[in-house]
C-alpha positions, 0 to 999 in steps of 0.5 A: 443506524436509521438513514436520516441519522446517517445522512445527517452525519455525512452532511456534518462530515462525521465518519465512523471509524472502522477496522474490517477483516477481509478473508477473500484475497479476491476482495482484497485485490479489488479493494487495492484498486479502489483505494489506489484509484481514490487517492488524491494526494499520497500513496504509501506502500511497503512490499515485504518481498520483491516477489510481492511487488512482482505479483502486484505488477501482474495484477495491474496495480503498478501500471495504475500507480504509474498512471496516477503519478502523472496526476501529481499524486505522491507515490512512495514505495518501500520494497526489497530489491532484486534484479528485475526491480533494479532494472526497472529503477530508472523507469520508476524514477522517470514516472515520479514513483519514489522507491526505496529499498529495504532489506529482506531480512526484516522478515515482514509478512505484511503488505501495507497500503496507506492512501491519503493518510485516511485509509489503510489496507494491510494484507498478510503474505501467506506464501511468498513462493506462489506467483498468483496474488490470490494464492500468496495472500492471506487475511487483510485488514481495511481501516479508516481508524486514525490510530491505525493509519497513523501507526502505519504511516509512522512505520513507513516514515521511520523506514523511509528515513532509515533508508535515506540515512543509510544511503547518505553514509 
């Protein structure tokens, strides 16, 4: 696209929708940080396993989320629970990170990140036994597609409500 045309689109607030496949876990992790840092209102995350949350903690994402939570950004996480996460539950609460626990039996193999309902990143879990993020992560998709993002957000909200209903009983 010619630069003048693209500049005109940017000035008019038009943004092309895209879905990009990322094959390199290092690039996926860099994108995680960029997306989380770009958040202005809300971050939604589904970790398919407790190990994935621990791997993200090692990369520094959880620390960054804790920092962002103090700026008023709403952060909600769905994850299976293990003893380490259970011990940290109060810390999450104190730092305004809203966390709910889902059953591991869902057998999902994708970590989903939705930022401000405008960007999404979904990374497949290749091998959950690995401690290193790069070894555990497979392909990822990065998108600003409205239908993709609204689908991910809908899945998140449905699981969130399901957990809330389960907790009430």
